[in-house]
Residue frames as a rotation matrix with the C-alpha (Angstrom) as fourth column:
UNK 1
0.566 0.824 0.000 0.00
0.824 -0.566 0.000 0.00
0.000 0.000 -1.000 0.00
UNK 2
0.276 -0.520 -0.808 2.89
0.334 -0.736 0.588 2.36
-0.901 -0.433 -0.029 0.78
UNK 3
-0.674 -0.582 0.456 3.86
0.596 -0.064 0.800 2.35
-0.436 0.811 0.390 -2.88
UNK 4
-0.044 0.761 0.648 0.54
0.919 -0.224 0.325 3.98
0.392 0.609 -0.689 -3.72
UNK 5
0.558 0.285 -0.779 1.11
0.682 -0.692 0.236 6.90
-0.472 -0.663 -0.581 -1.37
UNK 6
0.071 -0.636 0.769 4.07
0.885 -0.316 -0.343 8.43
0.461 0.705 0.540 -3.20
UNK 7
0.948 0.311 -0.065 4.40
0.297 -0.793 0.531 10.98
0.114 -0.523 -0.845 -0.42
UNK 8
0.033 -0.925 0.379 7.30
-0.018 -0.380 -0.925 13.24
0.999 0.024 -0.029 0.37
UNK 9
0.624 0.202 -0.755 8.46
0.655 0.392 0.646 12.46
0.426 -0.898 0.113 3.91
UNK 10
0.492 -0.518 0.700 9.91
-0.719 -0.695 -0.009 14.66
0.491 -0.499 -0.714 6.60
UNK 11
-0.566 -0.606 -0.559 12.41
0.026 0.665 -0.746 12.99
0.824 -0.437 -0.361 8.88
UNK 12
0.434 0.851 -0.296 10.10
0.332 0.154 0.931 11.86
0.838 -0.502 -0.215 11.66
UNK 13
-0.253 -0.570 0.782 10.85
-0.484 -0.625 -0.612 13.97
0.838 -0.533 -0.118 14.76
UNK 14
0.777 0.626 -0.066 9.31
-0.261 0.416 0.871 11.40
0.573 -0.660 0.487 17.12
UNK 15
0.431 -0.665 -0.609 12.74
0.742 0.646 -0.180 10.11
0.513 -0.374 0.772 18.14
UNK 16
-0.553 -0.625 0.551 13.92
0.221 -0.747 -0.627 13.58
0.803 -0.225 0.552 19.11
UNK 17
0.011 0.671 0.741 10.88
-0.716 -0.512 0.474 13.96
0.698 -0.536 0.475 21.35
UNK 18
0.485 0.319 -0.814 11.15
0.083 0.910 0.407 10.50
0.870 -0.265 0.415 22.89
UNK 19
-0.488 -0.708 -0.511 13.86
0.567 0.189 -0.802 11.13
0.664 -0.681 0.309 25.58
UNK 20
-0.826 0.243 0.509 11.83
-0.464 -0.807 -0.367 13.99
0.321 -0.538 0.779 27.05
UNK 21
0.183 0.977 -0.107 8.62
-0.761 0.209 0.614 11.98
0.623 -0.031 0.782 26.97
UNK 22
0.197 -0.173 -0.965 10.30
0.316 0.943 -0.104 8.95
0.928 -0.285 0.240 28.52
UNK 23
-0.820 -0.563 -0.102 11.70
0.301 -0.274 -0.913 11.06
0.486 -0.780 0.394 31.35
UNK 24
-0.588 0.677 0.443 8.35
-0.771 -0.635 -0.052 12.71
0.246 -0.372 0.895 32.01
UNK 25
0.342 0.753 -0.562 6.56
-0.509 0.651 0.563 9.35
0.790 0.093 0.606 31.82
UNK 26
-0.214 -0.494 -0.842 8.97
0.487 0.693 -0.531 7.73
0.846 -0.524 0.092 34.30
UNK 27
-0.966 -0.097 0.241 8.36
-0.127 -0.632 -0.764 10.60
0.226 -0.769 0.598 36.69
UNK 28
-0.179 0.979 0.093 4.61
-0.899 -0.202 0.389 10.18
0.399 -0.014 0.917 36.25
UNK 29
0.265 0.253 -0.930 4.87
-0.045 0.967 0.250 6.45
0.963 -0.025 0.267 36.95
UNK 30
-0.719 -0.565 -0.405 6.73
0.412 0.122 -0.903 7.15
0.560 -0.816 0.145 40.18
UNK 31
-0.760 0.525 0.385 3.92
-0.642 -0.699 -0.314 9.46
0.104 -0.485 0.868 41.21
UNK 32
0.181 0.874 -0.451 1.37
-0.714 0.432 0.551 6.80
0.676 0.222 0.703 40.35
UNK 33
-0.078 -0.283 -0.956 3.22
0.309 0.905 -0.293 4.12
0.948 -0.318 0.017 42.31
UNK 34
-0.944 -0.302 0.132 3.34
-0.004 -0.391 -0.920 6.40
0.330 -0.869 0.368 45.33
UNK 35
-0.288 0.919 0.269 -0.45
-0.917 -0.346 0.200 6.46
0.276 -0.189 0.942 45.31
UNK 36
0.390 0.444 -0.806 -0.53
-0.312 0.888 0.339 2.67
0.866 0.119 0.485 45.64
UNK 37
-0.674 -0.697 -0.244 1.62
0.006 0.325 -0.946 2.51
0.738 -0.639 -0.215 48.77
UNK 38
0.111 0.751 -0.651 -0.34
0.786 0.334 0.520 1.44
0.608 -0.569 -0.554 51.83
UNK 39
-0.241 -0.089 0.967 -1.25
-0.334 -0.927 -0.169 4.34
0.911 -0.363 0.193 54.11
UNK 40
-0.943 -0.092 -0.319 -1.27
0.256 0.412 -0.875 3.91
0.212 -0.907 -0.365 57.89
UNK 41
-0.321 0.890 0.325 -4.87
-0.774 -0.444 0.451 3.57
0.546 -0.106 0.831 59.00
UNK 42
-0.304 0.260 0.917 -6.92
-0.756 0.519 -0.398 1.49
-0.579 -0.814 0.039 61.46
UNK 43
-0.997 -0.065 0.029 -7.52
-0.036 0.816 0.578 -2.05
-0.061 0.575 -0.816 60.16
UNK 44
-0.166 0.986 -0.002 -10.97
-0.532 -0.092 -0.842 -2.50
-0.830 -0.139 0.540 58.68
UNK 45
-0.037 0.239 0.970 -12.77
0.597 0.784 -0.171 -4.59
-0.802 0.573 -0.172 56.11
UNK 46
-0.811 -0.290 -0.508 -12.31
-0.225 -0.648 0.728 -3.40
-0.540 0.705 0.461 52.55
UNK 47
0.206 0.974 -0.092 -15.45
-0.435 0.007 -0.901 -2.96
-0.877 0.225 0.425 50.48
UNK 48
0.185 -0.055 0.981 -15.94
0.665 0.742 -0.083 -5.01
-0.724 0.668 0.174 47.31
UNK 49
0.947 0.233 0.221 -16.18
0.320 -0.617 -0.719 -1.87
-0.031 0.752 -0.658 45.21
UNK 50
0.645 -0.758 -0.093 -12.79
-0.702 -0.637 0.320 -0.66
-0.302 -0.141 -0.943 46.39
UNK 51
-0.012 -0.649 0.761 -11.18
-0.098 0.758 0.645 -4.07
-0.995 -0.067 -0.073 45.92
UNK 52
0.470 0.267 0.841 -12.49
0.750 0.381 -0.540 -4.30
-0.465 0.885 -0.022 42.34
UNK 53
0.996 -0.078 -0.035 -11.32
-0.085 -0.882 -0.463 -0.78
0.005 0.464 -0.886 41.53
UNK 54
0.345 -0.933 0.100 -7.79
-0.720 -0.195 0.666 -1.56
-0.602 -0.302 -0.739 42.76
UNK 55
-0.040 -0.367 0.929 -7.50
0.204 0.908 0.367 -4.91
-0.978 0.204 0.039 40.99
UNK 56
0.642 0.397 0.656 -8.62
0.693 0.067 -0.718 -3.40
-0.329 0.916 -0.232 37.70
UNK 57
0.556 -0.437 -0.707 -5.94
-0.253 -0.899 0.357 -0.67
-0.791 -0.019 -0.611 37.69
UNK 58
-0.483 -0.874 -0.052 -3.49
-0.349 0.138 0.927 -2.58
-0.803 0.466 -0.372 35.54
UNK 59
-0.342 0.409 0.846 -6.07
0.720 0.693 -0.044 -4.42
-0.604 0.595 -0.531 33.43
UNK 60
0.689 0.724 -0.025 -7.66
0.555 -0.551 -0.623 -1.18
-0.465 0.416 -0.782 32.29
UNK 61
0.252 -0.682 -0.686 -4.27
-0.371 -0.723 0.583 0.23
-0.894 0.108 -0.436 31.31
UNK 62
-0.364 -0.377 0.852 -4.03
0.560 0.642 0.523 -2.15
-0.744 0.667 -0.023 28.33
UNK 63
-0.016 0.293 -0.956 -4.13
-0.531 -0.812 -0.241 -0.10
-0.847 0.504 0.168 25.14
UNK 64
0.046 0.086 0.995 -5.35
0.691 0.717 -0.093 -1.52
-0.722 0.692 -0.026 21.87
UNK 65
-0.521 -0.331 -0.787 -4.06
-0.276 -0.807 0.522 0.41
-0.808 0.489 0.329 18.90
UNK 66
0.632 0.720 -0.286 -6.02
-0.457 0.049 -0.888 0.70
-0.626 0.692 0.360 15.67
UNK 67
0.443 -0.447 0.777 -4.74
0.571 0.809 0.140 -1.72
-0.691 0.382 0.613 13.04
UNK 68
0.206 -0.476 -0.855 -2.04
-0.685 -0.694 0.221 -0.50
-0.699 0.540 -0.469 10.67
UNK 69
0.912 0.097 -0.399 -1.25
-0.383 0.550 -0.743 -2.06
0.147 0.830 0.538 7.28
UNK 70
0.743 -0.669 -0.037 1.79
0.669 0.738 0.094 -4.27
-0.036 -0.095 0.995 6.81
UNK 71
-0.078 -0.846 0.528 5.01
0.595 -0.464 -0.656 -2.49
0.800 0.263 0.539 7.69
UNK 72
0.157 0.233 -0.960 3.46
0.987 -0.070 0.144 -0.71
-0.034 -0.970 -0.241 10.65
UNK 73
-0.846 -0.493 0.202 3.98
0.507 -0.862 0.020 2.82
0.164 0.119 0.979 9.34
UNK 74
0.085 0.859 -0.506 1.67
0.886 -0.297 -0.356 5.50
-0.456 -0.418 -0.786 10.69
UNK 75
-0.583 -0.283 0.762 1.40
0.701 -0.648 0.297 8.17
0.410 0.707 0.576 7.99
UNK 76
0.310 0.630 -0.712 0.30
0.864 -0.498 -0.065 11.55
-0.396 -0.595 -0.699 9.29
UNK 77
0.487 -0.108 0.867 0.28
0.509 -0.772 -0.381 15.19
0.710 0.627 -0.321 8.14
UNK 78
-0.632 -0.768 0.103 2.46
0.392 -0.432 -0.812 17.80
0.668 -0.473 0.574 9.87
UNK 79
-0.358 0.582 0.730 -0.65
-0.701 -0.684 0.201 19.45
0.616 -0.439 0.653 11.35
UNK 80
0.673 0.633 -0.383 -1.94
-0.270 0.692 0.670 16.11
0.689 -0.347 0.636 12.60
UNK 81
0.051 -0.750 -0.659 1.41
0.682 0.508 -0.526 15.28
0.729 -0.423 0.538 14.20
UNK 82
-0.769 -0.359 0.530 1.52
-0.045 -0.795 -0.604 18.65
0.638 -0.488 0.595 15.95
UNK 83
0.108 0.903 0.416 -2.03
-0.731 -0.212 0.649 18.19
0.674 -0.374 0.637 17.26
UNK 84
0.729 0.140 -0.670 -1.21
0.197 0.894 0.402 14.78
0.656 -0.425 0.624 18.78
UNK 85
-0.277 -0.919 -0.282 2.10
0.672 0.025 -0.740 16.00
0.687 -0.394 0.610 20.20
UNK 86
-0.610 0.100 0.786 0.48
-0.397 -0.897 -0.195 19.06
0.685 -0.431 0.587 21.78
UNK 87
0.526 0.849 0.057 -2.22
-0.535 0.278 0.797 16.88
0.661 -0.450 0.601 23.34
UNK 88
0.469 -0.420 -0.777 0.41
0.551 0.827 -0.114 14.51
0.691 -0.374 0.619 24.73
UNK 89
-0.626 -0.774 0.100 2.48
0.437 -0.454 -0.776 17.29
0.646 -0.442 0.623 26.30
UNK 90
-0.260 0.638 0.724 -0.68
-0.655 -0.668 0.354 18.89
0.710 -0.382 0.592 27.72
UNK 91
0.732 0.558 -0.392 -1.62
-0.155 0.696 0.701 15.59
0.664 -0.452 0.596 29.38
UNK 92
0.210 -0.745 -0.634 1.86
0.760 0.532 -0.374 14.96
0.616 -0.403 0.677 30.78
UNK 93
-0.707 -0.697 0.120 2.69
0.515 -0.624 -0.587 18.48
0.484 -0.353 0.800 31.95
UNK 94
-0.717 0.490 0.496 -0.71
-0.562 -0.827 0.004 19.93
0.412 -0.275 0.868 32.88
UNK 95
0.237 0.962 -0.138 -3.66
-0.674 0.265 0.689 17.53
0.699 -0.070 0.711 33.16
UNK 96
0.285 -0.129 -0.950 -1.92
0.352 0.936 -0.021 14.64
0.892 -0.328 0.312 34.91
UNK 97
-0.779 -0.614 -0.129 -0.20
0.345 -0.247 -0.905 16.70
0.524 -0.749 0.405 37.63
UNK 98
-0.505 0.674 0.538 -3.54
-0.747 -0.654 0.117 18.34
0.431 -0.343 0.835 38.45
UNK 99
0.504 0.744 -0.439 -5.28
-0.442 0.658 0.610 14.98
0.743 -0.113 0.660 38.88
UNK 100
-0.098 -0.631 -0.770 -2.37
0.523 0.626 -0.579 13.60
0.847 -0.459 0.269 40.94
UNK 101
-0.885 -0.213 0.415 -2.68
-0.171 -0.681 -0.712 16.56
0.434 -0.701 0.566 43.32
UNK 102
-0.030 0.962 0.270 -6.41
-0.889 -0.149 0.433 15.93
0.457 -0.227 0.860 43.72
UNK 103
0.513 0.202 -0.834 -5.86
-0.014 0.974 0.227 12.22
0.858 -0.105 0.503 44.39
UNK 104
-0.539 -0.769 -0.344 -3.15
0.433 0.097 -0.896 12.94
0.723 -0.632 0.280 46.97
UNK 105
-0.750 0.311 0.584 -5.44
-0.577 -0.740 -0.346 15.41
0.324 -0.596 0.734 48.71
UNK 106
0.295 0.946 -0.136 -8.39
-0.771 0.319 0.552 13.01
0.565 -0.058 0.823 48.63
UNK 107
0.202 -0.290 -0.935 -6.26
0.252 0.938 -0.236 10.12
0.946 -0.188 0.263 49.94
UNK 108
-0.809 -0.586 0.043 -5.26
0.145 -0.271 -0.952 12.20
0.570 -0.763 0.304 52.96
UNK 109
-0.379 0.753 0.537 -8.91
-0.811 -0.550 0.198 12.58
0.445 -0.361 0.820 53.96
UNK 110
-0.289 0.232 0.929 -9.23
-0.752 0.545 -0.370 9.05
-0.592 -0.806 0.017 55.34
UNK 111
-0.086 0.343 0.935 -11.31
0.120 0.936 -0.332 6.10
-0.989 0.084 -0.122 54.14
UNK 112
-0.759 -0.308 -0.574 -10.63
-0.490 -0.312 0.814 5.69
-0.430 0.899 0.086 50.42
UNK 113
-0.858 0.403 0.318 -13.31
0.492 0.823 0.283 3.08
-0.148 0.399 -0.905 49.81
UNK 114
0.202 0.979 -0.003 -16.10
0.957 -0.198 -0.210 5.67
-0.206 0.040 -0.978 50.20
UNK 115
-0.139 -0.373 -0.918 -14.13
0.168 -0.922 0.349 8.71
-0.976 -0.106 0.190 49.07
UNK 116
0.722 0.554 0.413 -15.73
0.478 0.033 -0.878 9.93
-0.500 0.832 -0.241 45.83
UNK 117
0.769 -0.490 -0.410 -12.94
-0.602 -0.771 -0.207 12.40
-0.215 0.406 -0.888 45.04
UNK 118
-0.205 -0.902 0.380 -10.33
-0.653 0.415 0.633 9.68
-0.729 -0.118 -0.675 45.44
UNK 119
-0.074 0.233 0.970 -12.19
0.391 0.901 -0.187 7.05
-0.917 0.365 -0.158 43.39
UNK 120
0.904 0.413 0.112 -13.03
0.275 -0.362 -0.891 9.47
-0.327 0.836 -0.441 40.57
UNK 121
0.550 -0.768 -0.329 -9.47
-0.763 -0.622 0.176 10.84
-0.340 0.154 -0.928 40.58
UNK 122
-0.334 -0.673 0.660 -7.97
-0.295 0.740 0.605 7.35
-0.895 0.008 -0.446 40.26
UNK 123
0.316 0.535 0.784 -10.38
0.616 0.513 -0.598 6.54
-0.722 0.671 -0.167 37.42
UNK 124
0.978 0.036 -0.206 -9.46
-0.108 -0.760 -0.641 9.76
-0.180 0.649 -0.739 35.61
UNK 125
0.185 -0.983 -0.005 -5.76
-0.772 -0.149 0.618 9.07
-0.608 -0.110 -0.786 36.19
UNK 126
-0.222 -0.223 0.949 -6.06
0.246 0.929 0.276 5.68
-0.944 0.295 -0.151 34.51
UNK 127
0.733 0.546 0.406 -7.83
0.544 -0.112 -0.832 7.29
-0.409 0.830 -0.379 31.54
UNK 128
0.796 -0.498 -0.344 -5.06
-0.561 -0.820 -0.110 9.87
-0.228 0.281 -0.932 31.19
UNK 129
-0.111 -0.902 0.418 -2.35
-0.546 0.407 0.732 7.20
-0.830 -0.147 -0.537 31.45
UNK 130
0.117 0.217 0.969 -3.96
0.576 0.780 -0.244 5.10
-0.809 0.586 -0.034 28.73
UNK 131
0.954 0.273 0.120 -4.18
0.261 -0.567 -0.781 8.11
-0.145 0.777 -0.612 26.43
UNK 132
0.493 -0.851 -0.183 -0.55
-0.741 -0.521 0.424 9.06
-0.456 -0.074 -0.887 27.15
UNK 133
-0.248 -0.603 0.758 0.63
-0.080 0.793 0.605 5.56
-0.965 0.090 -0.245 26.22
UNK 134
0.464 0.508 0.726 -1.50
0.685 0.314 -0.657 5.54
-0.562 0.802 -0.202 23.08
UNK 135
0.986 -0.065 -0.153 -0.18
-0.136 -0.843 -0.521 8.92
-0.096 0.535 -0.840 21.88
UNK 136
0.224 -0.972 0.075 3.43
-0.694 -0.105 0.713 8.04
-0.684 -0.212 -0.698 22.74
UNK 137
-0.176 -0.270 0.947 3.30
0.298 0.902 0.313 4.81
-0.938 0.337 -0.079 20.74
UNK 138
0.683 0.512 0.521 1.63
0.645 -0.088 -0.759 6.45
-0.343 0.854 -0.391 17.77
UNK 139
0.884 -0.379 -0.274 4.10
-0.428 -0.891 -0.152 9.34
-0.186 0.252 -0.950 17.64
UNK 140
0.047 -0.929 0.368 7.05
-0.451 0.309 0.837 6.96
-0.891 -0.206 -0.404 17.88
UNK 141
-0.350 -0.153 0.924 6.00
0.598 0.723 0.346 5.20
-0.721 0.674 -0.162 14.65
UNK 142
0.629 0.664 -0.405 4.75
0.160 -0.620 -0.768 8.33
-0.761 0.418 -0.496 12.88
UNK 143
-0.466 -0.655 0.594 5.89
0.816 -0.059 0.576 9.05
-0.342 0.753 0.562 9.33
UNK 144
0.089 0.501 -0.861 5.15
0.172 -0.859 -0.482 12.72
-0.981 -0.105 -0.163 8.65
UNK 145
-0.302 -0.102 0.948 4.16
0.944 0.110 0.312 13.59
-0.136 0.989 0.063 5.09
UNK 146
-0.551 0.057 -0.833 3.80
0.033 -0.995 -0.090 17.02
-0.834 -0.077 0.546 3.50
UNK 147
0.177 0.725 0.665 0.76
0.760 0.329 -0.560 17.15
-0.626 0.605 -0.493 1.17
UNK 148
0.701 0.168 -0.694 1.67
-0.130 -0.926 -0.355 20.62
-0.702 0.338 -0.627 -0.12
UNK 149
-0.410 -0.907 -0.092 4.61
-0.344 0.060 0.937 19.15
-0.845 0.416 -0.336 -2.04
UNK 150
-0.594 0.294 0.749 1.99
0.723 0.602 0.337 17.81
-0.352 0.742 -0.571 -4.48
UNK 151
0.000 0.623 -0.783 0.42
0.099 -0.779 -0.620 21.24
-0.995 -0.077 -0.061 -4.92
UNK 152
-0.048 0.074 -0.996 -0.91
-0.875 -0.485 0.006 21.58
-0.482 0.871 0.088 -8.49
UNK 153
-0.950 -0.309 -0.049 -0.83
-0.300 0.853 0.427 17.84
-0.090 0.420 -0.903 -9.13
UNK 154
-0.110 0.960 -0.257 -3.98
-0.958 -0.034 0.284 16.28
0.263 0.277 0.924 -10.62
UNK 155
-0.136 0.013 -0.991 -3.14
-0.033 0.999 0.018 12.81
0.990 0.035 -0.135 -9.27
UNK 156
0.694 0.547 0.468 -4.39
-0.492 -0.114 0.863 11.61
0.526 -0.829 0.190 -5.88
UNK 157
-0.314 -0.774 -0.550 -1.86
0.222 0.504 -0.835 10.97
0.923 -0.384 0.013 -3.13
UNK 158
-0.055 0.216 -0.975 -1.91
0.990 0.137 -0.026 11.15
0.128 -0.967 -0.222 0.67
UNK 159
-0.559 -0.125 -0.820 -3.19
0.489 -0.848 -0.204 14.53
-0.669 -0.515 0.535 1.82
UNK 160
-0.934 0.226 0.277 -5.26
0.166 -0.411 0.897 15.24
0.316 0.883 0.346 -1.30
UNK 161
-0.430 0.892 -0.140 -8.69
-0.206 -0.248 -0.946 16.86
-0.879 -0.378 0.291 -1.13
UNK 162
-0.988 0.040 0.152 -10.82
0.154 0.455 0.877 15.05
-0.034 0.890 -0.455 -3.69
UNK 163
-0.238 0.957 -0.168 -14.24
-0.689 -0.288 -0.665 15.86
-0.684 -0.042 0.728 -5.14
UNK 164
-0.999 -0.036 -0.035 -16.04
-0.050 0.731 0.680 12.95
0.001 0.681 -0.732 -6.80
UNK 165
-0.164 0.985 -0.057 -19.55
-0.976 -0.170 -0.138 12.06
-0.146 0.033 0.989 -7.94
UNK 166
-0.725 -0.078 0.685 -21.13
-0.155 0.986 -0.052 8.61
-0.671 -0.144 -0.727 -7.67
UNK 167
-0.935 0.337 0.113 -23.60
0.236 0.351 0.906 6.76
0.265 0.874 -0.408 -9.90
UNK 168
-0.016 0.943 -0.331 -26.50
0.997 -0.010 -0.075 8.17
-0.074 -0.332 -0.941 -7.87
UNK 169
0.121 -0.050 0.991 -25.36
0.516 -0.850 -0.106 11.67
0.848 0.524 -0.077 -8.88
UNK 170
0.964 0.102 -0.247 -24.29
0.267 -0.399 0.877 12.48
-0.008 -0.911 -0.412 -5.31
UNK 171
0.353 -0.861 0.366 -21.22
0.065 -0.368 -0.928 14.70
0.933 0.351 -0.074 -5.09
UNK 172
0.932 -0.125 -0.341 -18.80
0.353 0.084 0.932 14.46
-0.087 -0.989 0.122 -2.16
UNK 173
0.407 -0.862 0.301 -15.54
-0.355 -0.453 -0.818 16.10
0.842 0.227 -0.490 -1.16
UNK 174
0.969 -0.152 -0.197 -13.10
0.247 0.504 0.827 14.33
-0.026 -0.850 0.526 1.16
UNK 175
0.397 -0.911 0.108 -9.53
-0.832 -0.407 -0.376 14.82
0.387 0.059 -0.920 2.37
UNK 176
0.719 -0.217 -0.660 -7.25
0.221 0.972 -0.078 11.79
0.658 -0.090 0.747 2.75
UNK 177
0.287 -0.585 0.759 -5.37
-0.828 -0.549 -0.110 11.98
0.481 -0.597 -0.642 6.06
UNK 178
-0.715 -0.668 -0.207 -3.75
-0.431 0.653 -0.623 9.78
0.551 -0.356 -0.754 8.71
UNK 179
-0.256 0.606 -0.753 -5.51
0.482 0.756 0.444 7.15
0.838 -0.249 -0.485 10.79
UNK 180
-0.304 0.045 -0.952 -5.16
0.951 -0.036 -0.306 9.09
-0.048 -0.998 -0.032 14.06
UNK 181
-0.844 -0.058 -0.534 -6.15
0.125 -0.988 -0.091 12.50
-0.522 -0.143 0.841 12.68
UNK 182
-0.806 0.554 0.207 -9.08
0.247 -0.002 0.969 11.77
0.538 0.832 -0.135 10.34
UNK 183
-0.748 0.629 -0.211 -12.20
-0.044 -0.365 -0.930 13.70
-0.662 -0.687 0.301 11.40
UNK 184
-0.614 0.542 0.574 -15.28
0.789 0.459 0.409 12.44
-0.042 0.703 -0.709 9.58
UNK 185
0.365 0.782 -0.505 -17.26
0.730 -0.577 -0.366 15.52
-0.578 -0.235 -0.782 10.65
UNK 186
0.154 -0.412 -0.898 -14.74
-0.339 -0.876 0.343 17.62
-0.928 0.252 -0.275 8.70
UNK 187
0.883 0.265 -0.388 -14.92
-0.447 0.218 -0.867 15.40
-0.145 0.939 0.311 5.61
UNK 188
-0.106 -0.987 -0.124 -11.64
-0.991 0.115 -0.073 13.62
0.086 0.115 -0.990 6.36
UNK 189
0.948 0.311 -0.073 -11.00
-0.308 0.950 0.051 9.91
0.085 -0.026 0.996 5.79
UNK 190
0.290 -0.884 0.367 -7.99
-0.419 0.228 0.879 7.79
-0.860 -0.409 -0.304 6.74
UNK 191
-0.128 -0.449 -0.885 -5.72
-0.985 -0.048 0.167 6.61
-0.117 0.892 -0.436 3.96
UNK 192
-0.977 -0.194 0.087 -6.61
-0.188 0.979 0.080 2.96
-0.101 0.062 -0.993 4.71
UNK 193
-0.188 0.977 0.097 -10.37
-0.314 0.034 -0.949 3.51
-0.931 -0.208 0.300 4.32
UNK 194
-0.019 0.229 0.973 -12.12
0.717 0.682 -0.147 1.85
-0.697 0.695 -0.177 1.33
UNK 195
0.911 0.403 0.085 -12.80
0.348 -0.643 -0.682 5.16
-0.221 0.651 -0.726 -0.42
UNK 196
0.518 -0.793 -0.322 -9.19
-0.663 -0.609 0.435 6.32
-0.541 -0.012 -0.841 0.00
UNK 197
-0.289 -0.631 0.720 -7.82
-0.002 0.752 0.659 3.00
-0.957 0.189 -0.218 -1.26
UNK 198
0.356 0.510 0.783 -10.04
0.794 0.277 -0.541 3.32
-0.493 0.814 -0.307 -4.32
UNK 199
0.986 0.149 -0.077 -9.01
0.099 -0.889 -0.446 6.91
-0.134 0.432 -0.892 -5.03
UNK 200
0.362 -0.918 -0.160 -5.24
-0.266 -0.266 0.926 6.74
-0.893 -0.293 -0.341 -4.43
UNK 201
-0.585 -0.749 0.311 -3.21
0.240 0.207 0.949 7.08
-0.775 0.630 0.058 -7.65
UNK 202
0.149 0.704 0.695 -6.30
0.958 0.071 -0.278 8.05
-0.245 0.707 -0.664 -9.68
UNK 203
-0.902 -0.427 -0.065 -6.52
0.383 -0.860 0.338 11.30
-0.200 0.280 0.939 -11.66
UNK 204
-0.352 0.781 -0.516 -9.17
-0.408 -0.624 -0.666 13.85
-0.842 -0.024 0.538 -12.54
UNK 205
-0.052 0.452 -0.890 -11.64
-0.998 0.003 0.060 12.29
0.029 0.892 0.451 -14.98
UNK 206
-0.878 -0.305 -0.369 -10.99
-0.306 0.950 -0.057 8.69
0.368 0.063 -0.928 -13.93
UNK 207
0.296 0.950 0.099 -14.04
-0.833 0.206 0.513 6.46
0.467 -0.234 0.853 -13.35
UNK 208
-0.764 -0.644 0.046 -13.49
-0.534 0.591 -0.604 3.99
0.362 -0.486 -0.796 -10.53
UNK 209
0.173 0.784 -0.596 -15.35
-0.045 0.611 0.790 1.09
0.984 -0.110 0.141 -8.95
UNK 210
-0.566 -0.290 0.772 -15.99
-0.715 -0.293 -0.635 1.47
0.410 -0.911 -0.041 -5.20
UNK 211
-0.504 0.384 -0.773 -17.02
0.389 0.901 0.194 -1.70
0.771 -0.202 -0.604 -3.29
UNK 212
-0.569 0.436 0.697 -19.96
-0.763 -0.596 -0.250 -0.93
0.306 -0.674 0.672 -1.00
UNK 213
-0.752 0.344 0.563 -22.28
-0.163 0.730 -0.664 -3.07
-0.639 -0.591 -0.493 1.15
UNK 214
0.110 0.890 0.441 -24.56
0.244 0.406 -0.881 -4.88
-0.963 0.205 -0.172 -1.26
UNK 215
0.909 0.222 0.354 -23.22
0.387 -0.127 -0.913 -3.34
-0.157 0.967 -0.201 -4.46
UNK 216
-0.260 -0.966 -0.005 -20.28
0.839 -0.228 0.494 -1.87
-0.478 0.125 0.869 -6.34
UNK 217
0.710 0.538 -0.455 -20.67
0.318 -0.821 -0.474 1.84
-0.628 0.192 -0.754 -7.07
UNK 218
0.081 -0.660 0.746 -19.04
0.955 -0.162 -0.247 3.77
0.284 0.733 0.618 -9.90
UNK 219
0.615 0.044 -0.787 -17.45
0.418 -0.865 0.278 7.09
-0.669 -0.500 -0.550 -8.99
UNK 220
0.462 -0.457 0.760 -15.85
0.734 -0.284 -0.617 9.75
0.497 0.843 0.204 -11.16
UNK 221
-0.140 -0.618 -0.773 -13.05
0.863 -0.459 0.210 12.01
-0.485 -0.638 0.598 -9.92
UNK 222
0.731 0.515 0.447 -14.02
0.665 -0.683 -0.301 15.63
0.150 0.517 -0.843 -10.56
UNK 223
0.618 -0.522 0.588 -11.26
-0.356 -0.853 -0.382 17.62
0.701 0.027 -0.713 -8.84
UNK 224
0.482 -0.579 -0.658 -8.05
0.832 0.536 0.138 17.16
0.273 -0.614 0.741 -6.85
UNK 225
0.628 -0.274 0.728 -6.53
-0.254 -0.957 -0.142 19.85
0.736 -0.096 -0.670 -4.64
UNK 226
0.130 -0.640 -0.757 -3.55
0.904 0.390 -0.174 20.10
0.407 -0.662 0.629 -2.29
UNK 227
0.802 0.103 -0.589 -2.72
0.422 -0.795 0.436 22.86
-0.424 -0.598 -0.681 0.21
UNK 228
0.803 -0.548 0.236 -0.29
-0.117 -0.532 -0.838 25.48
0.585 0.645 -0.491 -1.11
UNK 229
0.005 -0.888 -0.459 3.35
0.647 0.353 -0.675 25.27
0.762 -0.294 0.577 0.02
UNK 230
0.690 0.190 -0.698 3.99
0.711 -0.354 0.607 26.63
-0.132 -0.916 -0.380 3.48
UNK 231
0.792 -0.429 0.434 5.72
-0.217 -0.863 -0.457 29.98
0.570 0.268 -0.777 3.69
UNK 232
0.133 -0.828 -0.544 9.32
0.699 0.468 -0.540 29.52
0.702 -0.309 0.642 4.78
UNK 233
0.851 0.115 -0.512 10.29
0.496 -0.492 0.715 31.06
-0.170 -0.863 -0.476 8.11
UNK 234
0.700 -0.625 0.345 12.79
-0.218 -0.647 -0.731 33.92
0.680 0.437 -0.589 7.69
UNK 235
0.077 -0.758 -0.648 16.19
0.678 0.516 -0.524 33.22
0.731 -0.399 0.554 9.26
């Protein structure tokens, strides 16, 4: 499939970001582990709800990544990469420390088994940790592509905005983007979606066959656009 992308690649900056992320993540894990240390308190029976919540901590941390085609490359636009990276740094440096502070405060208030602030904080902390791991793994295998390098090209590659019409005379416009950045509400589709696989390498005027549930539709490519080249930053 990669041969059909014909994208121009940046050198993926994920590896340059990794040492910082690893250091911040190790620090976050130390904070998390400190929350699990037993606190001195009078012996008492532990409620089932609290026992279940504690035992599920590690199970719920398992992250299932969306499937990638053979080769494991995660193609993404520069804007998409920046969005994921900014979210990751926001979680590590802002959101997570806030929740850790709340959990520490709640834990100091006594009985954790009936402490709503503590239980909600731990639940939120697990959600943040799962998202941090997901984003870190995705950024580490990211291959950043620059769609604007195809500006003016009438052939469809990764990053193209394509207008096509189907055999029911319905016209649609989509933009082919990465798996982790595609926003269907904005008319974006991932490059491994059926419509993107059908369109890649086609040109304006081509008539293509698109497999759909129950039938095979014919679509015609009407227009192909790419973003203009980015203005270079003055030295």
